[in-house]
Structure formats: C-alpha cells, structure tokens
C-alpha positions in Angstrom: 16.1 3.0 23.7 14.2 -0.1 24.8 13.8 -2.4 21.8 10.0 -3.3 21.9 8.6 -6.4 20.4 7.1 -6.1 16.9 3.6 -7.6 17.0 1.8 -8.4 13.7 -1.6 -9.7 12.9 -1.2 -13.0 11.0 -4.0 -13.5 8.5 -3.4 -17.3 8.5 -4.1 -17.8 12.2 -6.2 -14.6 12.5 -4.3 -13.6 15.7 -1.6 -11.2 16.7 1.9 -12.7 17.2 5.3 -11.4 18.1 7.3 -11.3 14.9 10.4 -13.5 15.1 12.3 -13.8 11.8 14.1 -17.0 10.9 17.3 -15.0 10.5 17.6 -11.5 12.1 20.3 -10.7 9.6 18.1 -11.5 6.6 14.5 -10.7 7.2 12.5 -11.7 4.0 9.3 -10.0 2.9 7.2 -10.2 -0.3 4.2 -8.2 -1.4 2.1 -8.6 -4.5 2.4 -5.7 -6.8 0.4 -4.3 -9.8 -0.6 -5.8 -13.1 0.8 -3.2 -15.4 -1.8 -2.6 -18.0 -3.3 0.8 -17.0 -3.0 3.6 -14.5 -3.0 2.2 -10.9 -5.8 3.3 -8.6 -5.8 4.5 -5.0 -6.6 1.0 -3.8 -3.5 -0.4 -5.4 -1.5 2.2 -3.5 -3.0 1.5 -0.1 -1.2 -1.9 -0.3 2.0 -0.1 -1.6 2.1 2.3 1.2 1.2 -0.2 3.9 4.0 -2.6 3.0 6.4 0.3 2.5 5.6 1.3 6.1 6.3 -2.3 7.3 9.6 -2.2 5.3 10.6 1.0 7.1 9.7 -0.5 10.5 11.7 -3.7 9.8 14.7 -1.7 8.6 14.5 0.5 11.7 14.4 -2.6 14.0 16.8 -5.0 12.2 19.0 -2.6 10.2 18.8 -1.3 6.7 20.9 -4.0 5.1 19.1 -6.8 7.0 15.8 -6.7 5.3 15.1 -8.1 1.8 11.9 -6.9 0.3 10.7 -8.3 -3.1 7.8 -6.7 -4.9 6.5 -8.0 -8.3 5.0 -6.5 -11.4 2.7 -8.8 -13.4 3.6 -8.1 -17.0 1.9 -11.1 -18.6 -1.8 -11.4 -18.1 -5.1 -11.6 -20.0 -5.9 -8.0 -19.0 -2.6 -6.9 -20.6 -3.3 -8.9 -23.8 -6.8 -7.3 -24.0 -5.3 -3.8 -23.5 -2.9 -4.5 -26.4 -5.7 -5.7 -28.6 -7.8 -2.7 -27.8 -5.1 0.0 -28.3 -2.9 -1.7 -30.9 0.1 -1.0 -28.8 2.7 -3.9 -28.3 2.5 -5.6 -24.9 6.1 -4.6 -24.1 5.3 -0.9 -24.7 2.2 -1.1 -22.4 3.9 -2.9 -19.6 7.0 -0.7 -19.7 4.9 2.4 -19.6 2.8 1.4 -16.7 5.6 -0.1 -14.7 7.4 3.3 -15.0 4.2 5.1 -14.0 3.9 2.9 -10.9 7.5 3.5 -9.9 7.2 7.3 -10.4 3.9 7.6 -8.5 5.3 5.4 -5.7 8.3 7.7 -5.4 5.9 10.7 -5.1 4.3 8.9 -2.2 7.7 8.6 -0.5 7.7 4.9 -1.0 11.2 3.4 -0.7 12.4 1.3 -3.6 12.0 -2.4 -2.7 15.2 -4.5 -2.5 14.1 -6.5 -5.6 11.4 -5.6 -8.2 10.5 -8.7 -10.2 8.9 -8.8 -13.6 6.9 -12.0 -14.2 8.2 -12.6 -17.8 11.8 -12.9 -16.5 10.9 -16.0 -14.5 8.9 -18.1 -17.0 11.6 -20.8 -17.1 11.4 -21.1 -13.3 7.6 -21.3 -13.5 7.9 -24.1 -16.1 10.3 -26.0 -13.8 7.8 -25.7 -10.9 5.0 -27.0 -13.0 7.1 -30.0 -14.0 7.8 -30.7 -10.4 4.1 -30.5 -9.5 3.3 -32.9 -12.3 6.0 -35.4 -11.2 4.7 -35.4 -7.7 1.1 -36.0 -8.7 -0.3 -32.6 -7.7 -1.1 -31.5 -11.3 -2.5 -32.9 -14.5 -2.4 -32.1 -18.2 -5.6 -31.6 -20.2 -6.4 -30.0 -23.6 -3.1 -28.1 -23.6 -3.6 -26.9 -20.0 -1.8 -27.9 -16.9 -4.0 -27.7 -13.8 -3.4 -28.0 -10.1 -5.6 -30.7 -8.5 -6.9 -29.2 -5.3 -8.1 -32.7 -4.1 -4.4 -33.7 -3.8 -3.7 -31.0 -1.3 -5.5 -31.7 2.0 -5.0 -28.2 3.3 -6.7 -26.4 0.4 -9.2 -23.8 1.5 -7.9 -23.6 5.1 -6.0 -20.4 4.7 -8.9 -18.3 3.4 -11.6 -20.3 5.3 -13.7 -20.5 2.2 -15.9 -23.5 1.4 -16.4 -25.2 -1.9 -19.7 -23.5 -2.7 -18.1 -20.1 -2.1 -15.1 -21.1 -4.3 -17.3 -21.8 -7.2 -19.5 -18.7 -6.7 -16.4 -16.5 -6.8 -15.9 -14.4 -9.9 -12.2 -15.3 -10.1 -12.7 -19.1 -10.3 -13.1 -20.2 -13.9 -15.4 -23.2 -14.3 -14.3 -25.2 -17.4 -15.2 -28.6 -18.9 -11.6 -29.8 -19.0 -11.2 -29.5 -15.2 -11.4 -32.6 -13.0 -12.7 -30.4 -10.2 -14.3 -27.0 -11.0 -12.1 -25.4 -8.4 -8.8 -26.7 -9.9 -6.7 -23.8 -11.0 -4.5 -23.1 -14.1 -0.8 -23.5 -13.8 -0.2 -23.3 -17.6 -2.5 -22.4 -20.5 -2.1 -22.6 -24.3 -1.6 -19.3 -26.2 -3.3 -18.5 -29.5 -1.1 -17.5 -32.5 -1.7 -13.8 -31.8 -1.0 -14.0 -28.1 2.4 -14.1 -26.3 3.7 -17.5 -25.5 6.7 -19.6 -24.5 7.7 -23.1 -25.5 7.0 -25.7 -22.9 6.6 -29.5 -22.6 2.9 -29.0 -23.0 3.1 -26.8 -26.1 3.3 -23.0 -26.7 1.6 -21.2 -23.9 1.9 -18.9 -20.8 1.7 -19.3 -17.0 -1.4 -18.9 -14.9 -1.6 -15.8 -12.8 -0.9 -17.5 -9.4 2.3 -19.3 -10.5 4.5 -16.3 -10.9 4.7 -15.3 -7.2 5.6 -18.8 -6.1 8.4 -19.0 -8.6 9.8 -15.5 -7.9 9.7 -16.0 -4.1 11.6 -19.3 -4.4 14.3 -17.8 -6.6 14.7 -14.4 -4.8 14.0 -15.1 -1.2 13.8 -18.9 -0.6 11.2 -21.6 -0.2 9.8 -20.2 3.1 9.9 -16.5 3.7 9.1 -14.4 6.8 6.3 -12.2 5.6 3.9 -12.3 2.6 1.6 -9.4 2.1 -1.1 -8.0 -0.2 -4.6 -6.7 -0.4 -7.5 -8.4 1.3 -8.9 -9.3 -2.1 -5.9 -11.6 -2.7 -6.6 -14.0 0.1 -8.7 -16.1 -2.2 -7.9 -17.4 -4.7 -4.5 -15.9 -5.3 -2.8 -16.5 -2.0 -4.7 -19.8 -1.3 -3.3 -21.1 -4.6 0.2 -19.8 -4.0 0.2 -21.7 -0.7 -1.0 -24.9 -2.4 1.5 -25.0 -5.3 4.5 -23.9 -3.2 3.8 -26.3 -0.4 3.4 -29.2 -2.7 6.5 -28.3 -4.8 8.6 -27.9 -1.7 7.7 -31.1 0.3 5.2 -29.4 2.6 7.4 -26.4 3.5 5.2 -23.3 4.3 5.4 -20.5 1.8 5.4 -17.8 4.5 5.5 -17.7 8.3 3.4 -14.6 8.6 0.7 -13.3 6.3 -0.6 -9.7 6.2 -3.5 -8.2 4.3 -4.6 -4.6 4.1 -8.3 -3.6 4.1 -10.4 -2.1 1.3 -11.0 1.6 0.5 -14.7 2.6 0.4 -16.2 5.3 -1.7 -19.1 6.4 0.3 -21.2 3.3 1.1 -19.6 1.2 -1.6 -16.3 -0.6 -1.8 -14.2 0.8 -4.6 -14.4 -1.5 -7.6 -14.2 -1.3 -11.3 -17.6 -3.0 -11.7 -19.2 0.0 -9.8 -17.2 2.5 -11.8 -16.0 4.4 -8.7 -12.3 3.9 -9.2 -10.0 6.9 -8.5 -6.6 6.7 -10.2 -3.5 8.1 -8.6 -2.6 9.9 -11.8 -5.5 12.2 -11.3 -5.1 12.6 -7.6 -1.4 13.7 -8.0 -2.6 16.6 -10.2 -4.4 18.1 -7.3 -2.6 16.9 -4.2 1.0 16.5 -3.1 2.0 12.9 -2.8 2.8 13.3 0.9 -0.8 14.4 1.5 -2.0 11.2 -0.2 0.4 9.1 1.9 -0.7 10.7 5.1 -4.3 10.0 4.1 -3.6 6.4 3.4 -1.9 6.0 6.8 -4.7 7.7 8.7 -6.5 4.4 9.3 -5.1 1.2 10.7 -4.1 -0.9 7.7 -6.4 -3.9 8.3 -9.5 -1.7 8.6 -11.6 -0.4 5.6 -11.9 3.3 5.5 -13.7 6.0 3.5 -11.9 8.0 0.9 -13.3 11.5 0.7 -12.2 15.1 -0.2 -12.6 15.9 3.5 -10.0 13.3 4.4 -7.6 14.9 2.0 -8.3 18.4 3.2 -7.7 17.3 6.8 -4.5 15.5 5.9 -3.2 18.7 4.2 -4.1 20.8 7.2 -2.3 18.5 9.6 0.8 18.4 7.4 0.8 22.2 7.1 0.9 22.4 10.9 3.8 20.0 11.1 5.8 21.7 8.3 5.3 25.1 10.1 7.2 23.7 13.1 9.9 22.1 10.8 10.3 25.4 9.0 11.7 26.9 12.3 14.7 24.6 12.0 14.9 23.3 8.5 18.5 22.0 8.8 18.1 20.3 12.2 19.8 16.9 12.1 17.5 13.9 12.5 17.7 12.2 15.9 16.4 8.8 17.0 12.6 8.3 16.7 10.9 8.6 20.1 9.9 5.4 21.8 6.1 6.3 21.7 6.0 6.3 17.9 8.1 3.1 17.7 5.8 1.3 20.1 2.7 2.4 18.1 4.2 1.1 14.9 5.3 -2.1 16.6 1.7 -2.7 17.6 0.7 -4.1 14.2 1.5 -0.9 12.4 -0.9 1.3 14.4 -0.4 4.4 12.3 -3.3 6.4 13.7 -1.7 6.2 17.2 1.7 7.1 15.6 0.1 10.1 14.0 -1.5 11.1 17.4 2.1 10.9 18.8 3.2 13.3 16.1 0.6 15.8 17.2 1.6 15.5 20.8 5.3 15.9 19.9 4.5 19.1 18.0 2.4 20.5 20.8 5.3 19.8 23.3 7.9 21.4 21.0 5.7 24.5 20.6 5.9 25.1 24.4 9.7 25.0 24.5 12.3 27.6 23.7 15.9 27.6 22.6 18.0 24.4 22.4 15.2 22.4 24.0 12.9 23.4 21.2 15.5 22.4 18.6 16.0 19.0 20.2 12.2 18.5 20.3 12.0 19.4 16.6 14.7 16.9 15.8 12.8 14.1 17.6 9.6 15.2 15.9 11.3 15.0 12.5 12.7 11.5 13.2 9.2 10.3 14.2 7.7 11.6 11.0 10.4 10.1 8.8 9.8 6.7 10.3 6.3 7.2 8.9 7.7 8.1 5.5 6.8 11.8 6.0 8.7 15.1 5.9 10.6 14.3 2.8 9.9 17.8 1.5 12.1 20.8 2.3 10.0 22.7 4.9 10.7 26.0 3.3 9.9 24.8 -0.2 6.7 23.1 1.1 5.2 26.6 1.6 7.0 28.3 -1.3 5.4 25.8 -3.7 2.0 27.1 -2.8 0.7 23.9 -1.2 0.3 25.6 2.2 0.8 29.3 1.7 0.3 31.3 5.0 -2.3 34.0 4.6 -0.9 37.4 5.4 -2.2 39.0 8.6 -3.8 41.8 6.6 -5.7 39.4 4.4 -6.9 37.5 7.5 -8.2 40.7 9.1 -9.9 41.7 5.8 -11.6 38.3 5.6 -12.7 38.5 9.2 -14.2 41.9 8.6 -16.0 40.6 5.5 -17.3 37.7 7.6 -18.5 40.0 10.4 -20.4 42.1 7.8 -22.0 38.9 6.3 -23.1 37.8 9.8 -24.6 41.2 10.5 -26.5 41.0 7.2 -27.6 37.4 8.2 -25.7 36.0 5.1 -24.6 32.9 7.0 -23.6 31.0 3.9 -21.0 33.6 3.1 -19.8 33.7 6.7 -19.5 29.9 6.8 -17.6 29.9 3.5 -15.1 32.5 4.9 -14.6 30.5 8.1 -14.0 27.3 6.0 -11.5 29.1 3.8 -9.6 30.4 6.8 -9.6 26.9 8.4 -8.3 25.3 5.2 -5.4 27.8 5.4 -4.8 26.8 9.0 -6.4 29.9 10.6 -8.7 29.2 13.6 -11.4 31.8 14.4 -12.7 32.2 18.0 -15.9 34.2 18.4 -16.8 35.9 21.7 -19.0 38.7 23.0 -16.1 41.1 22.5 -15.5 40.2 18.8 -13.5 37.7 16.7 -9.9 36.7 17.4 -7.8 34.3 15.3 -4.8 32.1 15.6 -2.8 29.8 13.4 -3.1 26.1 13.9 
C-alpha cells in the first residue's frame, strides 16, 4: 500500500502541514485530560475521541510501539476542593472515583488506553523545580505567598492564541488581583489555607497553578519539545498560551510542541454547550440509553475542528448506520482483519477527515453487498479493517443484535405494521402513518410506496 503523507492543521500557524516527527521511532503526543471532580460531559469526550483517533492513525502509520501518548488527569484544583467542601468527601476519594469513571466510560467509547496517564499530584516536586528555574531566570516573581509568571518578560506572549491585552483581561479565566505586577500575569504557585491541600515549598505551604502541571508532566514523560500537543478549542487561551510561555522560558526558548491541534465545540441547538447555560449532557446519562460505539460514531461524524450540533436525531442516525454495518459483519463474524483500504487511510491522513472516512465505509459496504462467495468475504475483511481504524466494530456482530440494540423486525411484524399504516392512510390518520414509517426506519426498514402498493427492504 502506498504510504500517504499525514497532513495536520497546526493551530499555531493556522495552516495545514505535512506531519514530520522528530523521531519516527518515538512519536510523542500529549492531550489535556479531565479535571476529575464530577461526571465528564459529552464535550470532554469529543476531545478524548478525537485524540484517540489521532493515536490510532499514528500507530497505524509508524507502528504500535513507536507512538508515546500521554494524557493527564487534573486531581488538584479549586473545583475539586469546592466539591470536597460541598460533599464532605475527601479529595482523594473524589478524584479516584471520577478518574475511574472517566477510564470506564472511555473504554465504552472504544478509546485505547494512552501510553501514559499522569496524575498532577504525582508531579508536584517537578512543578516546584520548574518554578524555581523560572524565578532564577527572571521570568517569575514572588508576592504575598504567590509565585507569578511575568508575561512582560516573554516577548512571544499572546502570539499563539492571537488574543490582545484587552481580550485577555475580559476573559473569565484571567484573575485580576492587586498583587499582580500585570493583571494578565498568571499563577505558578499559590498559598493554601489550613483546610486546603498543600505541599511545602520555598514560598510556603501551597499548591501549583492549573497551567503548571502540563509543562512539568510533558517534560518528565516526553521531553522538552514534543511532536503534538492537543486539547479542546477552549484551552487555546489561557491554558495553552501559558504552557508555551512557562515551558519556553524554562527550557531556553525551546518550543513546547511542534504541532498544535484543537477540536471544536459541541452545540446544543443554537447555543454552545456550557455549564453557565445549564445545557450540559453528561456521558453517564448517555450511556444508559446508547451503546458507546453509537456515541463514538456520532462524535466522529463531523470533522474534528468544526463545531457541530448534538441532537437525538444524530444519535438515531448513527445507530441506524452502525446497524447496517453490523448486518454485513454478521455474515462473516470470524473473518480475519485485513489491511485498511487506501481510501480510508487517505481520508484520515487529511487532517483526520472522519466524515469522508465514514463515507468510504458506506461505499465499501455497498460494494461488498454486490459480491458473492470468497470475493464478498474478502470485501468484508477490508470493510472491517477500515472500521477498526476508526475505532469501530469492537462488538461481536452477533451479540450486537442479540443485545437488543439493533433487533431485526420479523417479516410478519413488518407486514403487520405496513397493513396498519395503509389502514391509517386510508382513514387519513397521517400522524399514525408517519409514526409507523419512522418506527420501521429506526429499525432499518425502508418503505417504498407506489401505485401498486407498498414494498419494503432492509437498509
């Protein structure tokens, strides 16, 4: 198979570039993970699935053992402290619970375990060392028990996100405080109250600022400069801007990452999903109603950089498409996986163009349906390989139907429903007729009306 170039959109340059790792035998990648204080929402998992998809593509291109993917869990944060104060539960209990929830739900979305999962509290000593280095080099200062990064000392501050000073101060995530030399200076270390978690440091008992953990963990696990750094669009500023500043200054100007990638937002109707609007949907609730693979398919249905609308219709459509795919796989459930076809690889190598890759899946299915014998089996094997590169088809195709997620309606039941629909149409009860058609469509039965009557076929 021709080895096509992998092209990625770099958020720093705002252009597509051919991806060229520093070392083909050790491709390094880091993506910001959850703050583990409550149930993660669907927006959190868009990032999880996007960078899992990239992880799969990189492993396919460079080899399973040649990609090192680190993913962090933030287990010390003001939100976690607040959750502990509200519930009375110890912080360690809260963070352990929701880290486990995140891992379990990720597994249900067919997310591969990252090479390294880092917990912030395991790297506090390294964070303190980085703060000391920044102070020694004149990029930080101590004031009222805080250590702050002085953005005026870093000429490139703001260039990554393209945000101006007025926008910085208007942002809800920039804390304006009297002890700052510049209102946009950000916290590297803060003092802890007696009833808050803290660590001993040269500046007193305290805890790290939010931005510091990623820089310290990346340096320790992956190196000073990594190939790819990823996260949600909302992290561009201030989180990633601040990571770049502190890492570059601590490492003599070395870039933190050679390529930056950010996934788009999920919209709920006309509004972006956000806690302030109260339109958050948590994965815990979605998994009660939908199979994890349906949710993954839905998240891959839009190109990762684009915002998209999350609706019940999207989920229904994703389920119907997976049902069609699993019907084909059920014909040869034990077929060995072959090499993914070039068309799906090319689509994914074009900045993870998952909508095109999914369209290729449909074309492969349609082709397989027209074949017979060994040619059909070979086509199914290729089809399965294409789906597995997308993180799909992890379920046994027989069990997929047995579990009741996509039960085929019996022919007698279909005929009975068609007769009921015809009767409703004759009586001009169009609401009932439409409801029956929709029910049959949900169960992958297509009706075709003509002058001679109604015929049906399975999708």
